[in-house]
MARVEXPA-30009 format. One record per residue (C-alpha): x, y, z. Coordinates in steps of 0.1 Angstrom, whole numbers, plus 2048, in hexadecimal, padded with zeros to 3 digits. Example, Ala and Ser with C-alpha at 12.3 -4.5 7.8 and 13.67 -1.06 7.14 Angstrom:
2
+-----+-----+-----+
!  c1 !  c2 !  c3 !
+-----+-----+-----+
! 87B ! 7D3 ! 84E !
! 889 ! 7F5 ! 847 !
+-----+-----+-----+
END
This chain:
443
+-----+-----+-----+
!  c1 !  c2 !  c3 !
+-----+-----+-----+
! 7E5 ! 89F ! 77C !
! 7F2 ! 87C ! 772 !
! 810 ! 86E ! 783 !
! 828 ! 854 ! 774 !
! 822 ! 832 ! 788 !
! 837 ! 814 ! 786 !
! 818 ! 7FE ! 783 !
! 816 ! 80A ! 75F !
! 833 ! 7F4 ! 756 !
! 81F ! 7D6 ! 763 !
! 802 ! 7DF ! 74F !
! 817 ! 7E0 ! 730 !
! 826 ! 7BF ! 738 !
! 803 ! 7B1 ! 73C !
! 7F7 ! 7BF ! 71B !
! 814 ! 7B1 ! 707 !
! 816 ! 790 ! 71A !
! 7F1 ! 787 ! 71D !
! 7E7 ! 793 ! 6FA !
! 7C3 ! 793 ! 704 !
! 7C3 ! 771 ! 716 !
! 7BC ! 780 ! 739 !
! 7AC ! 79E ! 749 !
! 7C2 ! 7B3 ! 762 !
! 7B2 ! 7BF ! 784 !
! 7C4 ! 7DC ! 793 !
! 7BB ! 7DA ! 7B8 !
! 7C5 ! 7F3 ! 7D4 !
! 7B7 ! 80B ! 7EE !
! 7A0 ! 826 ! 7E3 !
! 7AF ! 847 ! 7D7 !
! 7D1 ! 836 ! 7CE !
! 7CD ! 83E ! 7A8 !
! 7BF ! 81D ! 79A !
! 7A6 ! 82E ! 783 !
! 7BE ! 848 ! 777 !
! 7DB ! 82F ! 76F !
! 7C1 ! 818 ! 75B !
! 7B3 ! 836 ! 746 !
! 7D6 ! 843 ! 73F !
! 7E0 ! 81F ! 733 !
! 7C2 ! 81D ! 71D !
! 7C9 ! 83F ! 70E !
! 7EE ! 838 ! 707 !
! 7EE ! 815 ! 6FE !
! 7CF ! 80F ! 6E8 !
! 7BE ! 81E ! 6CA !
! 79E ! 824 ! 6E0 !
! 791 ! 81A ! 703 !
! 76F ! 81B ! 716 !
! 772 ! 822 ! 73B !
! 753 ! 815 ! 74D !
! 750 ! 824 ! 76F !
! 737 ! 80E ! 780 !
! 733 ! 829 ! 79B !
! 724 ! 842 ! 783 !
! 71C ! 831 ! 762 !
! 6FA ! 832 ! 752 !
! 6E1 ! 819 ! 761 !
! 6DF ! 806 ! 740 !
! 705 ! 7FD ! 742 !
! 704 ! 7E4 ! 760 !
! 6E4 ! 7D3 ! 751 !
! 6F8 ! 7CB ! 731 !
! 70C ! 7B2 ! 745 !
! 6ED ! 7A0 ! 753 !
! 6EA ! 78B ! 733 !
! 70B ! 788 ! 71F !
! 6FE ! 76F ! 705 !
! 700 ! 78B ! 6EB !
! 722 ! 79A ! 6ED !
! 71E ! 7AD ! 6CC !
! 700 ! 7C0 ! 6DA !
! 713 ! 7C8 ! 6FA !
! 731 ! 7D7 ! 6E7 !
! 719 ! 7E9 ! 6D0 !
! 707 ! 7FA ! 6ED !
! 728 ! 803 ! 6FF !
! 735 ! 815 ! 6DF !
! 716 ! 828 ! 6DC !
! 712 ! 831 ! 701 !
! 737 ! 83D ! 703 !
! 73A ! 84A ! 6E0 !
! 75B ! 835 ! 6DA !
! 763 ! 81E ! 6BD !
! 770 ! 7FD ! 6CA !
! 78B ! 7EC ! 6B3 !
! 794 ! 7C7 ! 6B6 !
! 7B3 ! 7C1 ! 6C8 !
! 7BA ! 7E7 ! 6C9 !
! 7A2 ! 7F1 ! 6E4 !
! 79F ! 7EF ! 709 !
! 781 ! 7ED ! 71F !
! 785 ! 7F9 ! 744 !
! 76E ! 7ED ! 75E !
! 772 ! 808 ! 779 !
! 767 ! 800 ! 79D !
! 75D ! 7DE ! 78F !
! 751 ! 7D2 ! 7B2 !
! 732 ! 7E7 ! 7AD !
! 728 ! 7D0 ! 78F !
! 730 ! 7AA ! 798 !
! 720 ! 79F ! 778 !
! 739 ! 7B3 ! 764 !
! 757 ! 7A2 ! 775 !
! 746 ! 780 ! 771 !
! 743 ! 788 ! 74C !
! 769 ! 78C ! 749 !
! 76C ! 766 ! 741 !
! 757 ! 769 ! 722 !
! 763 ! 78C ! 718 !
! 787 ! 77F ! 719 !
! 77D ! 75F ! 706 !
! 76E ! 776 ! 6EB !
! 791 ! 786 ! 6E8 !
! 785 ! 7A6 ! 6D5 !
! 791 ! 7BE ! 6EF !
! 7A8 ! 7C0 ! 70E !
! 79A ! 7C6 ! 731 !
! 7A7 ! 7D9 ! 750 !
! 793 ! 7D7 ! 770 !
! 799 ! 7EF ! 78F !
! 78A ! 7EA ! 7B3 !
! 790 ! 7E7 ! 7D7 !
! 799 ! 7C4 ! 7E1 !
! 780 ! 7C6 ! 7FF !
! 763 ! 7D3 ! 7EA !
! 76B ! 7B9 ! 7D0 !
! 76B ! 79D ! 7E9 !
! 749 ! 7A8 ! 7F8 !
! 739 ! 7A8 ! 7D6 !
! 742 ! 787 ! 7C7 !
! 72C ! 76F ! 7DD !
! 715 ! 767 ! 7C1 !
! 72C ! 767 ! 7A2 !
! 747 ! 752 ! 793 !
! 76B ! 762 ! 797 !
! 77B ! 761 ! 775 !
! 79A ! 74D ! 772 !
! 7A5 ! 763 ! 756 !
! 7AB ! 77F ! 76D !
! 7CF ! 78A ! 778 !
! 7D4 ! 7A2 ! 795 !
! 7ED ! 7BF ! 79B !
! 7ED ! 7D6 ! 7BB !
! 7F0 ! 7FB ! 7B9 !
! 7FD ! 80C ! 7DA !
! 801 ! 832 ! 7E2 !
! 81E ! 843 ! 7CF !
! 83F ! 834 ! 7DD !
! 85C ! 84B ! 7E4 !
! 86A ! 849 ! 7BF !
! 848 ! 850 ! 7B1 !
! 844 ! 86E ! 7C8 !
! 865 ! 87D ! 7BC !
! 85A ! 877 ! 799 !
! 83B ! 88A ! 7A0 !
! 851 ! 8A8 ! 7AD !
! 865 ! 8A6 ! 78C !
! 883 ! 894 ! 79A !
! 88F ! 876 ! 785 !
! 8B2 ! 875 ! 792 !
! 8B2 ! 872 ! 7B8 !
! 8A6 ! 84E ! 7BD !
! 8BB ! 841 ! 79F !
! 8D9 ! 84F ! 7B0 !
! 8CF ! 842 ! 7D2 !
! 8CC ! 81E ! 7C3 !
! 8F1 ! 821 ! 7B7 !
! 8FC ! 82A ! 7D9 !
! 8E8 ! 810 ! 7E9 !
! 8F4 ! 7F4 ! 7D2 !
! 918 ! 7FE ! 7DB !
! 90F ! 7FF ! 7FF !
! 91D ! 821 ! 800 !
! 912 ! 83F ! 815 !
! 908 ! 860 ! 807 !
! 91B ! 876 ! 821 !
! 90B ! 889 ! 83E !
! 903 ! 8A9 ! 82A !
! 8F2 ! 895 ! 80D !
! 8E0 ! 87F ! 826 !
! 8D2 ! 89B ! 838 !
! 8C3 ! 8AA ! 815 !
! 8B6 ! 887 ! 80B !
! 8A5 ! 882 ! 82E !
! 895 ! 8A5 ! 82A !
! 886 ! 899 ! 808 !
! 87C ! 877 ! 816 !
! 86B ! 88A ! 835 !
! 857 ! 89E ! 81D !
! 84A ! 87E ! 80C !
! 841 ! 871 ! 82F !
! 82C ! 890 ! 836 !
! 81B ! 893 ! 814 !
! 817 ! 86E ! 80E !
! 810 ! 85C ! 7F0 !
! 7EB ! 860 ! 7E9 !
! 7EA ! 871 ! 7C7 !
! 7D0 ! 88C ! 7D2 !
! 7E6 ! 896 ! 7EF !
! 804 ! 897 ! 7D8 !
! 7F1 ! 8AC ! 7BF !
! 7E8 ! 8C3 ! 7DA !
! 80C ! 8C7 ! 7E6 !
! 818 ! 8CF ! 7C3 !
! 7FD ! 8E9 ! 7BB !
! 7FC ! 8FA ! 7DD !
! 81E ! 8F2 ! 7F0 !
! 809 ! 8F4 ! 80E !
! 809 ! 8D8 ! 828 !
! 7EA ! 8E5 ! 83A !
! 7D7 ! 8E0 ! 819 !
! 7E8 ! 8BE ! 814 !
! 7DC ! 8B4 ! 837 !
! 7B8 ! 8BF ! 82F !
! 7B9 ! 8A9 ! 80F !
! 7C6 ! 88C ! 824 !
! 7AA ! 891 ! 83D !
! 791 ! 88E ! 820 !
! 7A0 ! 86D ! 816 !
! 7A0 ! 860 ! 83A !
! 77B ! 869 ! 83D !
! 774 ! 856 ! 81D !
! 786 ! 837 ! 82D !
! 770 ! 83C ! 84D !
! 750 ! 83A ! 838 !
! 75E ! 81A ! 827 !
! 766 ! 80B ! 848 !
! 743 ! 812 ! 856 !
! 733 ! 802 ! 839 !
! 746 ! 7E1 ! 83F !
! 743 ! 7E3 ! 865 !
! 723 ! 7F3 ! 872 !
! 731 ! 7EF ! 897 !
! 74A ! 80A ! 88E !
! 767 ! 7F6 ! 89A !
! 77A ! 7F5 ! 878 !
! 77B ! 81C ! 879 !
! 784 ! 81C ! 89D !
! 7A0 ! 804 ! 897 !
! 7AD ! 819 ! 87A !
! 7AE ! 838 ! 88F !
! 7C1 ! 826 ! 8A9 !
! 7DE ! 81B ! 895 !
! 7F5 ! 838 ! 89F !
! 7EF ! 835 ! 8C5 !
! 7F3 ! 80F ! 8C2 !
! 814 ! 813 ! 8B3 !
! 81E ! 82E ! 8CA !
! 816 ! 817 ! 8E8 !
! 832 ! 7FE ! 8DD !
! 81D ! 7E1 ! 8E3 !
! 828 ! 7C2 ! 8D3 !
! 807 ! 7BE ! 8C1 !
! 7E8 ! 7D1 ! 8B9 !
! 7D1 ! 7D1 ! 8D8 !
! 7AE ! 7D0 ! 8CA !
! 79E ! 7D3 ! 8EC !
! 7AB ! 7F7 ! 8F0 !
! 7A1 ! 802 ! 8CE !
! 77D ! 7F5 ! 8CC !
! 75D ! 7F2 ! 8E0 !
! 762 ! 7CD ! 8E0 !
! 752 ! 7B3 ! 8CE !
! 753 ! 78D ! 8C5 !
! 776 ! 781 ! 8BC !
! 76C ! 771 ! 89D !
! 75A ! 790 ! 891 !
! 779 ! 7A7 ! 89A !
! 78E ! 790 ! 886 !
! 779 ! 792 ! 868 !
! 77A ! 7B9 ! 86D !
! 7A1 ! 7B8 ! 86C !
! 79F ! 7A2 ! 84D !
! 788 ! 7BA ! 83C !
! 79E ! 7D8 ! 846 !
! 7BD ! 7C6 ! 836 !
! 7A9 ! 7BE ! 817 !
! 7A0 ! 7E3 ! 813 !
! 7C6 ! 7E8 ! 80F !
! 7C1 ! 80A ! 825 !
! 7D6 ! 7F8 ! 840 !
! 7F5 ! 7E3 ! 83E !
! 7F6 ! 7C7 ! 858 !
! 817 ! 7B8 ! 865 !
! 811 ! 795 ! 874 !
! 826 ! 786 ! 890 !
! 83C ! 769 ! 886 !
! 83F ! 750 ! 8A2 !
! 85C ! 73E ! 892 !
! 870 ! 754 ! 87B !
! 87B ! 740 ! 85E !
! 877 ! 73C ! 839 !
! 852 ! 739 ! 832 !
! 847 ! 751 ! 84C !
! 823 ! 74F ! 842 !
! 824 ! 72C ! 850 !
! 82A ! 737 ! 873 !
! 819 ! 759 ! 873 !
! 801 ! 760 ! 890 !
! 7E1 ! 76F ! 883 !
! 7D7 ! 779 ! 8A6 !
! 7F6 ! 78D ! 8AB !
! 7FB ! 7AB ! 893 !
! 804 ! 7CF ! 88F !
! 7F0 ! 7E6 ! 87A !
! 7FE ! 803 ! 864 !
! 7EE ! 81D ! 84C !
! 7F5 ! 817 ! 828 !
! 801 ! 839 ! 823 !
! 818 ! 84A ! 83B !
! 80A ! 86C ! 831 !
! 7E8 ! 862 ! 83C !
! 7F8 ! 854 ! 85B !
! 805 ! 875 ! 865 !
! 7E3 ! 885 ! 862 !
! 7D3 ! 868 ! 875 !
! 7EC ! 86D ! 892 !
! 7DE ! 88E ! 89A !
! 7BA ! 889 ! 88D !
! 7A9 ! 89D ! 8A9 !
! 7C1 ! 8BA ! 8A7 !
! 7C6 ! 8D5 ! 88D !
! 7E2 ! 8D5 ! 874 !
! 7F7 ! 8EE ! 888 !
! 7F4 ! 8D6 ! 8A7 !
! 802 ! 8B8 ! 892 !
! 826 ! 8B9 ! 89F !
! 830 ! 89E ! 886 !
! 830 ! 8B8 ! 86B !
! 846 ! 8D0 ! 87E !
! 85D ! 8B7 ! 88E !
! 861 ! 8A3 ! 86D !
! 869 ! 8C2 ! 859 !
! 883 ! 8CD ! 873 !
! 892 ! 8AB ! 877 !
! 88A ! 8A9 ! 89B !
! 871 ! 88D ! 89E !
! 872 ! 880 ! 8C3 !
! 875 ! 85B ! 8CA !
! 850 ! 859 ! 8D4 !
! 846 ! 862 ! 8B0 !
! 85D ! 848 ! 8A1 !
! 840 ! 834 ! 896 !
! 83E ! 84A ! 877 !
! 85D ! 83B ! 86A !
! 850 ! 817 ! 873 !
! 830 ! 81F ! 85F !
! 844 ! 82B ! 840 !
! 859 ! 80B ! 843 !
! 83B ! 7F5 ! 841 !
! 82E ! 809 ! 823 !
! 84F ! 805 ! 811 !
! 850 ! 7E0 ! 817 !
! 82D ! 7DB ! 80B !
! 832 ! 7EE ! 7EC !
! 850 ! 7DA ! 7E5 !
! 839 ! 7BB ! 7E3 !
! 842 ! 7AD ! 805 !
! 82A ! 7A2 ! 820 !
! 830 ! 7B1 ! 843 !
! 83D ! 79B ! 860 !
! 84E ! 7A3 ! 881 !
! 85A ! 78E ! 89E !
! 85C ! 794 ! 8C4 !
! 86C ! 77E ! 8DE !
! 873 ! 783 ! 905 !
! 893 ! 791 ! 914 !
! 8A8 ! 77A ! 928 !
! 899 ! 785 ! 949 !
! 875 ! 783 ! 939 !
! 86C ! 7A5 ! 943 !
! 86B ! 7B4 ! 921 !
! 869 ! 7AB ! 8FC !
! 882 ! 7AF ! 8E0 !
! 871 ! 7B9 ! 8BF !
! 87D ! 7B9 ! 89C !
! 867 ! 7CF ! 889 !
! 868 ! 7BF ! 866 !
! 874 ! 79E ! 857 !
! 87C ! 79B ! 832 !
! 882 ! 77B ! 820 !
! 8A3 ! 779 ! 80F !
! 8A8 ! 759 ! 7FB !
! 8A9 ! 73D ! 815 !
! 8B0 ! 754 ! 832 !
! 8A0 ! 774 ! 843 !
! 8AA ! 798 ! 844 !
! 89F ! 7A7 ! 867 !
! 899 ! 7CC ! 867 !
! 898 ! 7E5 ! 886 !
! 889 ! 806 ! 880 !
! 897 ! 826 ! 894 !
! 88B ! 84A ! 892 !
! 8AD ! 85A ! 893 !
! 8D0 ! 84F ! 89A !
! 8D8 ! 82E ! 8AC !
! 8ED ! 827 ! 8CA !
! 8E1 ! 802 ! 8CE !
! 8CF ! 7E8 ! 8BD !
! 8C6 ! 7CE ! 8D7 !
! 8AA ! 7BD ! 8C5 !
! 8BF ! 7B6 ! 8A6 !
! 8DC ! 7AB ! 8BB !
! 8C6 ! 792 ! 8CF !
! 8B3 ! 787 ! 8AF !
! 8D6 ! 77F ! 89F !
! 8E1 ! 76C ! 8BE !
! 8C3 ! 756 ! 8BE !
! 8BE ! 752 ! 898 !
! 8DF ! 758 ! 887 !
! 8DD ! 73A ! 871 !
! 8BE ! 748 ! 862 !
! 8C9 ! 76B ! 85B !
! 8DA ! 777 ! 83A !
! 8DB ! 79E ! 83F !
! 8D2 ! 7B4 ! 85E !
! 8C5 ! 7D7 ! 859 !
! 8C0 ! 7F4 ! 86F !
! 8AA ! 80F ! 85E !
! 8AF ! 832 ! 86B !
! 8B5 ! 857 ! 861 !
! 8DB ! 85A ! 85E !
! 8F4 ! 850 ! 844 !
! 8FA ! 82C ! 83A !
! 915 ! 81B ! 84F !
! 91F ! 7F9 ! 85A !
! 91D ! 7EE ! 87F !
! 92C ! 7CC ! 880 !
! 914 ! 7B4 ! 86E !
! 8F9 ! 7CF ! 86E !
! 8F4 ! 7E7 ! 851 !
! 8E5 ! 807 ! 85C !
! 8D1 ! 817 ! 840 !
! 8C1 ! 839 ! 83D !
! 89B ! 833 ! 838 !
! 89C ! 840 ! 812 !
! 8B2 ! 822 ! 80B !
! 898 ! 809 ! 818 !
! 885 ! 80A ! 7F6 !
! 8A2 ! 7F4 ! 7E8 !
! 8A0 ! 7D8 ! 800 !
+-----+-----+-----+
END
């Protein structure tokens, strides 16, 4: 089952604008559909294509790139091995899992210079980074990122091409849907939160309509990520930190507390582990901004961060990892629209996912209350021209938004729009716009 993905448009733009002058690397977490998109693109947009999967290709193929002095011979052998005729400027060669053959990636410089064919690469950023120590990174390489299916892509997969288009119109007019329509839209969005955007989980839902089977599929993906983390970190701390994400968010701490999630270790090594986890794109990391202003990267604190799962469907399964599907109350409570406040971190995770898929980095800010006994926390900060848009996330209706109010009082000259993201219909509360979470994709 092949889903329509927004990245396809970016691939078309690259093909038309580059005209063979660069290769394109599709990066992303494992199992988000990179290989499927690349092959679909080759099938639809070229007269022929060869997809070299370096994870299971014939042994001869990687050795071809050890010596690239005779490109004619390499292309001849590839055509014979894959039984595909390559045509000048009409064919695509895909290097799938390119991190497993660093020499092939290094050869991109000369393959592009040759200009006979177009080249797509796919791989995990982490694995790619770990396998480039002894090669020259080609400057002729562009990058795009593929994330799990976003909400609109999820609706497309279910055969719905209308809902999100209509939602955008309501959002642009800053007009509410009405309580009944909002309840229906929230029901659909909660299904997305439960299933998630990993293509295999979505396929399972479409074919089975059974959330227990979807949960089993998500568990298999999580186990795959566990194995990956254990490969990059033999101490096991990366896997432990990954599993601790829900409990860390539930604890309402102002940062991820590494000491409670791991068996300890040198600070430098733990920092490297966090960096490796971020590169894997299995997690999304929000960094604390010490001085919230334009250019947040300049004042972000690398030692203070929050960690989210790249896909909220996986997050739901991870939150009750040691229990059976029937004991995972998030499924029951979300479906019944009765998610208690202590499970509100599910909405925080989906908001982080939405922001990252929209191309933004994740930042947040905390500062002490007047009495110094507690902290105010703004969950997310988005750049908006030369100002900022602070965002507070709630899991249900709201009665107060103390953090947004305090943030505005302190930094009002830096603020353009204030948003409270929650589950009810759109409404204005003074200078604050309260948005149902399904509108957040348009920010």
